[in-house]
TORKOLVEX-123048 format. One line per 8 residues: their letters; for each residue x, y, z of N, C-alpha, C. Coordinates in Angstrom, 2 decimals. Layout:
BEGIN
A> X Y Z X Y Z X Y Z; ...
//
This chain:
BEGIN
MRILTLIT> 121.17 112.49 98.77 121.11 111.06 98.55 119.66 110.68 98.31; 119.41 110.05 97.18 118.04 109.75 96.82 117.67 108.36 97.30; 117.28 108.26 98.56 116.83 106.99 99.12 115.53 106.58 98.45; 114.72 107.55 98.08 113.38 107.26 97.60 113.06 108.10 96.39; 112.28 107.57 95.55 111.59 108.40 94.58 110.27 108.56 95.24; 110.34 108.89 96.46 109.36 108.60 97.47 107.97 109.01 97.11; 107.75 110.22 96.95 106.37 110.59 96.88 105.96 110.89 95.45; 106.85 110.54 94.52 106.43 110.70 93.13 105.09 110.03 92.94
GLAIAFAA> 104.90 108.90 93.63 103.65 108.17 93.50 102.45 108.95 93.93; 102.60 109.85 94.87 101.44 110.64 95.28 101.09 111.65 94.25; 102.05 111.98 93.45 101.79 113.02 92.48 101.50 112.44 91.12; 101.15 111.18 91.02 100.90 110.55 89.73 99.40 110.28 89.56; 98.85 110.47 88.37 97.41 110.29 88.23 97.03 109.42 87.06; 95.78 109.06 87.02 95.27 108.17 86.00 94.18 108.85 85.19; 94.05 108.40 83.92 92.99 108.94 83.09 91.74 108.11 83.27; 90.70 108.70 83.84 89.44 108.00 84.05 88.37 109.02 84.36
PLNAASIP> 87.11 108.68 84.15 86.05 109.63 84.46 85.99 109.93 85.95; 85.63 111.14 86.27 85.53 111.55 87.66 84.27 110.99 88.30; 84.42 110.48 89.51 83.29 109.99 90.29 83.06 110.95 91.43; 81.99 111.74 91.34 81.73 112.76 92.37 81.58 112.15 93.74; 81.16 110.86 93.80 80.99 110.21 95.10 82.31 110.04 95.83; 83.44 110.12 95.10 84.72 109.93 95.75 85.25 111.21 96.39; 84.48 112.29 96.33 84.84 113.51 97.05 84.37 113.33 98.49; 85.28 113.36 99.47 84.86 113.09 100.85 83.92 114.15 101.39
ASGQLNFD> 82.96 113.71 102.19 81.98 114.63 102.76 82.64 115.68 103.65; 83.77 115.32 104.28 84.45 116.26 105.17 85.23 117.33 104.41; 85.41 117.12 103.09 86.19 118.08 102.30 87.68 117.90 102.40; 88.12 116.82 103.05 89.56 116.60 103.17 89.90 115.15 103.42; 91.12 114.77 103.04 91.70 113.47 103.37 93.12 113.73 103.85; 93.49 113.16 104.99 94.82 113.38 105.57 95.49 112.05 105.84; 96.80 111.98 105.56 97.56 110.74 105.71 98.88 110.99 106.42; 99.27 110.02 107.26 100.64 109.95 107.75 101.45 109.15 106.73
VVRKGKDI> 102.68 109.59 106.45 103.59 108.86 105.57 104.55 108.10 106.48; 104.56 106.76 106.34 105.31 105.91 107.27 106.30 105.05 106.49; 107.53 104.99 107.00 108.59 104.14 106.43 109.37 103.52 107.57; 109.56 102.22 107.53 110.29 101.49 108.57 109.73 101.79 109.96; 108.41 101.89 110.04 107.75 102.10 111.31 107.80 103.52 111.84; 108.38 104.44 111.07 108.51 105.82 111.52 107.68 106.76 110.65; 107.05 107.71 111.30 106.30 108.75 110.60 107.31 109.73 110.00; 107.36 109.81 108.67 108.34 110.67 108.01 107.70 111.88 107.33
GDHSYRFS> 106.38 112.04 107.44 105.77 113.20 106.83 104.26 113.10 106.73; 103.72 113.99 105.93 102.27 114.11 105.78 101.90 114.27 104.32; 100.70 113.79 104.00 100.12 113.98 102.67 98.65 114.33 102.87; 98.15 115.33 102.14 96.76 115.74 102.36 96.11 116.19 101.06; 94.77 116.09 101.06 93.91 116.58 99.99 92.90 117.53 100.61; 92.68 118.69 99.99 91.66 119.63 100.42 90.75 119.92 99.23; 89.44 119.70 99.43 88.45 119.89 98.37 87.62 121.12 98.70; 87.36 121.97 97.71 86.46 123.11 97.93 85.59 123.31 96.70
GSPGSFSV> 84.35 123.75 96.93 83.39 123.93 95.85 82.30 122.87 95.94; 81.62 122.66 94.82 80.53 121.68 94.75 80.95 120.55 93.82; 80.23 119.41 93.82 80.62 118.29 92.96 80.74 118.67 91.48; 79.97 119.66 91.03 80.04 120.05 89.62 81.15 121.03 89.30; 81.70 121.68 90.31 82.75 122.68 90.10 83.56 122.81 91.39; 84.75 122.26 91.39 85.52 122.24 92.63 87.02 122.25 92.34; 87.79 122.48 93.38 89.24 122.41 93.30 89.75 121.40 94.32; 90.90 120.82 94.01 91.58 119.90 94.92 93.00 120.40 95.12
TVSTDVIV> 93.36 120.64 96.37 94.73 121.03 96.69 95.43 119.84 97.33; 96.54 119.44 96.73 97.31 118.28 97.21 98.63 118.78 97.79; 98.95 118.34 99.00 100.20 118.75 99.65 100.93 117.54 100.20; 102.24 117.51 99.98 103.08 116.45 100.51 104.33 117.07 101.10; 104.70 116.63 102.29 105.93 117.11 102.94 106.57 115.93 103.66; 107.73 115.49 103.15 108.40 114.30 103.67 109.87 114.60 103.94; 110.35 114.13 105.08 111.78 114.20 105.40 112.23 112.83 105.89; 113.28 112.29 105.25 113.91 111.05 105.73 115.22 111.45 106.38
RVPLIRIA> 115.40 111.06 107.64 116.60 111.45 108.38 117.53 110.25 108.58; 118.84 110.54 108.64 119.82 109.51 108.94 119.67 109.14 110.42; 119.53 107.84 110.74 119.37 107.45 112.14 120.53 107.94 113.01; 120.24 108.19 114.25 121.17 108.63 115.27 121.59 110.08 115.11; 122.15 110.47 113.96 122.61 111.85 113.83 121.50 112.79 113.35; 120.39 112.21 112.91 119.17 112.97 112.59 119.34 114.00 111.48; 120.36 113.87 110.65 120.53 114.77 109.51 119.59 114.34 108.40; 118.97 115.31 107.72 118.05 114.98 106.63 118.82 114.35 105.47
AYRFEHSS> 118.40 113.13 105.10 119.02 112.43 103.98 118.22 112.63 102.69; 116.95 112.98 102.85 116.08 113.16 101.68 114.93 114.06 102.07; 114.56 114.99 101.16 113.43 115.89 101.41 112.58 115.95 100.15; 111.28 115.82 100.33 110.35 115.92 99.21 109.19 116.81 99.61; 108.95 117.85 98.83 107.82 118.75 99.05 107.09 118.92 97.72; 105.78 118.74 97.77 104.98 118.85 96.55 103.66 119.56 96.88; 103.26 120.45 96.01 101.97 121.12 96.15 101.35 121.25 94.76; 100.08 120.89 94.66 99.39 121.04 93.37 97.94 121.45 93.60
VEIWRGGE> 97.39 122.10 92.59 95.98 122.49 92.61 95.34 122.02 91.31; 94.26 121.25 91.44 93.47 120.79 90.29 92.15 121.55 90.29; 91.74 122.04 89.14 90.43 122.67 88.97 89.58 121.76 88.11; 88.40 121.38 88.63 87.48 120.48 87.93 86.15 121.19 87.69; 85.58 120.97 86.48 84.23 121.46 86.17 83.52 120.42 85.33; 82.29 120.10 85.73 81.49 119.14 84.97 82.16 117.79 84.81; 82.91 117.37 85.83 83.57 116.07 85.76 84.83 116.05 84.93; 85.31 117.20 84.46 86.53 117.25 83.65 87.56 118.17 84.26
LQTLVSTT> 88.81 117.75 84.18 89.90 118.58 84.65 90.04 119.80 83.75; 90.12 120.98 84.34 90.34 122.21 83.58 91.81 122.61 83.59; 92.42 122.65 84.76 93.84 122.98 84.87 94.46 122.23 86.04; 95.76 122.05 85.95 96.54 121.53 87.06 97.86 122.31 87.11; 98.17 122.85 88.27 99.42 123.58 88.48 100.13 122.93 89.66; 101.41 122.59 89.50 102.15 121.98 90.61 103.56 122.54 90.71; 104.06 122.55 91.94 105.47 122.87 92.21 106.01 121.77 93.11; 107.26 121.37 92.86 107.86 120.26 93.59 109.32 120.56 93.90
NDDGTPHE> 109.72 120.22 95.11 111.13 120.20 95.49 111.49 118.76 95.77; 112.17 118.12 94.83 112.57 116.73 94.97 114.02 116.68 95.42; 114.22 116.80 96.74 115.55 116.77 97.34 116.49 117.80 96.71; 115.96 119.01 96.51 116.76 120.10 95.97 116.59 120.33 94.49; 115.94 119.39 93.79 115.68 119.56 92.35 114.28 120.12 92.18; 114.14 121.35 91.63 112.81 121.94 91.49 112.11 121.47 90.21; 110.78 121.38 90.28 109.95 121.06 89.13 108.72 121.95 89.17; 108.25 122.35 87.99 106.98 123.08 87.88 106.19 122.50 86.72
LNTGNQGP> 104.88 122.42 86.89 104.00 121.91 85.84 102.75 122.75 85.79; 102.33 123.11 84.59 101.08 123.85 84.39 100.43 123.27 83.15; 99.34 122.52 83.33 98.74 121.83 82.20 97.22 121.94 82.25; 96.61 121.82 81.10 95.16 121.85 81.00 94.60 120.46 80.81; 93.37 120.40 80.33 92.67 119.13 80.16 93.12 118.48 78.85; 94.30 117.85 78.88 94.85 117.22 77.69 95.38 115.84 78.06; 94.97 114.83 77.30 95.49 113.49 77.54 95.03 112.89 78.85; 95.85 112.01 79.43 95.47 111.36 80.69 95.23 112.36 81.81
LPASLWNG> 94.37 112.01 82.72 94.05 112.88 83.84 95.22 112.94 84.83; 95.27 113.99 85.62 96.33 114.07 86.62 96.12 113.03 87.70; 97.13 112.69 88.36 97.07 111.50 89.18 97.24 111.72 90.64; 96.28 112.25 91.25 96.37 112.48 92.69 96.03 111.26 93.50; 95.51 110.24 92.87 95.12 108.97 93.49 93.86 109.04 94.32; 93.31 110.23 94.55 92.12 110.34 95.41 90.86 109.80 94.74; 90.81 109.80 93.42 89.61 109.40 92.69 89.63 107.90 92.43; 88.69 107.16 93.05 88.64 105.72 92.91 88.43 105.23 91.49
DIVRSGQL> 87.94 106.10 90.60 87.74 105.70 89.20 89.05 105.48 88.45; 90.16 105.88 89.01 91.44 105.76 88.30 91.81 104.31 88.01; 91.24 103.38 88.75 91.63 101.99 88.54 91.08 101.43 87.23; 90.29 102.21 86.51 89.80 101.77 85.21 90.67 102.29 84.06; 91.78 102.91 84.38 92.60 103.53 83.35 93.83 102.70 83.00; 94.27 102.82 81.76 95.51 102.17 81.32 96.66 103.13 81.20; 96.41 104.42 81.47 97.47 105.42 81.41 97.36 106.36 82.60; 98.48 106.98 82.95 98.50 107.95 84.03 99.53 109.02 83.72
MNTIDGTI> 99.33 110.19 84.31 100.23 111.31 84.10 100.91 111.69 85.41; 102.22 111.83 85.33 102.99 112.27 86.48 102.76 113.76 86.68; 102.25 114.15 87.83 101.94 115.56 88.06 103.15 116.37 88.50; 104.31 115.74 88.55 105.54 116.49 88.78 106.09 117.01 87.46; 106.20 116.12 86.45 106.82 116.53 85.18 105.94 116.28 83.95; 104.74 115.74 84.14 103.81 115.58 83.02 104.03 114.34 82.17; 105.00 113.48 82.51 105.23 112.29 81.69 104.04 111.33 81.79; 103.84 110.56 80.71 102.72 109.62 80.62 103.26 108.20 80.78
MSVRVADL> 102.59 107.41 81.61 103.01 106.03 81.84 101.85 105.08 81.59; 102.17 103.93 81.03 101.18 102.87 80.83 101.16 101.98 82.07; 99.95 101.59 82.49 99.82 100.77 83.69 98.82 99.65 83.48; 98.93 98.64 84.35 97.95 97.56 84.44 97.37 97.59 85.85; 96.13 97.15 86.00 95.47 97.18 87.31 94.93 95.80 87.63; 95.27 95.29 88.82 94.72 94.02 89.31 93.78 94.31 90.47; 92.60 93.70 90.44 91.61 93.83 91.51 91.86 92.71 92.52; 92.26 93.08 93.75 92.60 92.10 94.77 91.51 91.92 95.82
GSENVPVN> 90.36 92.55 95.61 89.22 92.32 96.50 89.22 93.17 97.75; 88.26 92.88 98.62 88.07 93.66 99.84 88.96 93.16 100.97; 89.42 94.10 101.80 90.27 93.79 102.95 89.97 94.79 104.06; 90.29 94.41 105.28 90.31 95.36 106.38 91.71 95.94 106.45; 91.82 97.27 106.44 93.13 97.91 106.51 93.18 98.82 107.73; 94.36 98.91 108.37 94.48 99.78 109.52 94.50 101.24 109.10; 93.77 102.06 109.83 93.83 103.51 109.71 94.03 104.04 111.13; 94.44 105.28 111.25 94.61 105.83 112.59 93.27 105.82 113.31
GGNLNAHH> 93.20 105.08 114.40 91.96 105.00 115.16 91.19 103.72 114.93; 91.72 102.78 114.14 90.99 101.53 113.96 91.26 100.86 112.64; 90.25 100.14 112.14 90.34 99.44 110.86 89.20 99.89 109.96; 89.42 99.71 108.66 88.45 100.17 107.67 88.33 99.11 106.59; 87.10 98.78 106.18 86.91 97.88 105.06 87.17 98.65 103.77; 88.07 98.13 102.94 88.47 98.85 101.73 88.74 97.87 100.60; 88.68 98.37 99.38 88.92 97.55 98.19 90.35 97.78 97.73; 91.07 96.69 97.49 92.50 96.72 97.20 92.75 96.54 95.70
YRISGGLE> 93.53 97.45 95.12 93.96 97.36 93.73 95.47 97.44 93.67; 96.07 96.69 92.75 97.52 96.76 92.54 97.80 97.32 91.15; 98.53 98.42 91.12 98.94 99.07 89.88 100.34 98.61 89.54; 100.57 98.21 88.28 101.91 97.80 87.86 102.19 98.34 86.46; 103.44 98.23 86.04 103.85 98.78 84.75 104.68 100.02 84.98; 104.24 101.15 84.42 104.98 102.39 84.57 104.97 102.94 85.97; 104.06 102.49 86.80 103.98 102.87 88.20 103.62 101.63 89.01; 104.30 101.44 90.13 104.04 100.29 91.02 103.44 100.82 92.32
RDLWYDEN> 102.15 100.60 92.52 101.48 101.07 93.73 100.38 100.10 94.13; 100.16 99.96 95.44 98.98 99.31 95.97 98.08 100.40 96.53; 96.81 100.36 96.12 95.85 101.38 96.51 94.62 100.72 97.13; 94.09 101.35 98.16 92.85 100.88 98.80 91.86 102.03 98.84; 90.59 101.74 98.49 89.52 102.73 98.52 88.40 102.22 99.43; 87.85 103.12 100.24 86.78 102.71 101.15 85.46 102.57 100.42; 84.40 102.26 101.15 83.10 101.98 100.54 82.50 103.20 99.86; 82.98 104.39 100.19 82.50 105.62 99.53 83.37 106.02 98.35
GNLARVAF> 84.38 105.20 98.04 85.27 105.52 96.93 86.40 106.46 97.31; 86.58 106.72 98.62 87.66 107.61 99.05 88.94 106.82 99.30; 90.07 107.43 98.95 91.36 106.79 99.16 91.56 106.50 100.64; 91.90 105.25 100.96 92.08 104.84 102.36 93.53 104.53 102.70; 94.31 104.11 101.70 95.68 103.67 101.99 96.46 103.57 100.69; 97.76 103.81 100.76 98.68 103.65 99.62 99.93 102.96 100.14; 100.50 102.04 99.36 101.76 101.41 99.74 102.59 101.18 98.48; 103.92 101.34 98.62 104.82 101.08 97.50 106.24 100.89 98.03
KAEDGSTV> 107.10 100.31 97.17 108.49 100.09 97.52 109.32 101.32 97.15; 110.15 101.76 98.08 111.10 102.83 97.82 112.32 102.24 97.10; 113.20 103.11 96.64 114.38 102.65 95.89 115.27 101.74 96.72; 115.28 101.92 98.04 116.13 101.09 98.88 115.46 99.78 99.29; 114.26 99.51 98.76 113.56 98.27 99.06 112.62 98.35 100.24; 112.66 99.44 100.99 111.74 99.60 102.12 110.34 99.91 101.61; 109.34 99.66 102.45 107.96 99.94 102.08 107.53 101.28 102.66; 106.96 102.11 101.81 106.40 103.39 102.23 104.89 103.23 102.20
TYIRK> 104.23 103.65 103.28 102.78 103.50 103.41 102.15 104.83 103.79; 101.03 105.14 103.15 100.23 106.29 103.54 99.05 105.77 104.34; 98.98 106.15 105.60 97.95 105.67 106.52 96.99 106.81 106.81; 95.71 106.58 106.51 94.73 107.66 106.67 94.51 107.99 108.13; 94.47 109.29 108.43 94.25 109.75 109.80 92.77 109.70 110.13
//
């Protein structure tokens, strides 16, 4: 039962120049995936290398369970690796299990950039590529200004952007350009939020 096209949004990217400042100093970004007040999974980014030549490993693991009987109603697993050199994507390889439907993608530096959402420069793009199946979507971006957003352990000042069109997402980036929060509506109308750990 497809309650969500849940994490397709995590695997979607935008075409825009790379901003090396948006690579976190810790080499990683970790998020809890929350729906209806419950933690339903994890999403993470792992960076290795230097700003001029690095890789990004993106992992998502989500399970939505039926209340009371705790049977899995939906499962989403996604893993991708992006290789970057000189500010340009060289390759992207991904594998996805979308509730039993497998997907594989292997693409080079062609067309819109892959869309891991970690790069704050993506808000300057009018197109994005789905890193599950490679489809291209047109988007619009609204700048909603600065806000304090909750993260695990407190609040964070972040800049809020709303993506609409081929993808509907709210994105927040901190003062260093690192992804701080993601929110979107699932197919059942519930809100799914990625809260940074």
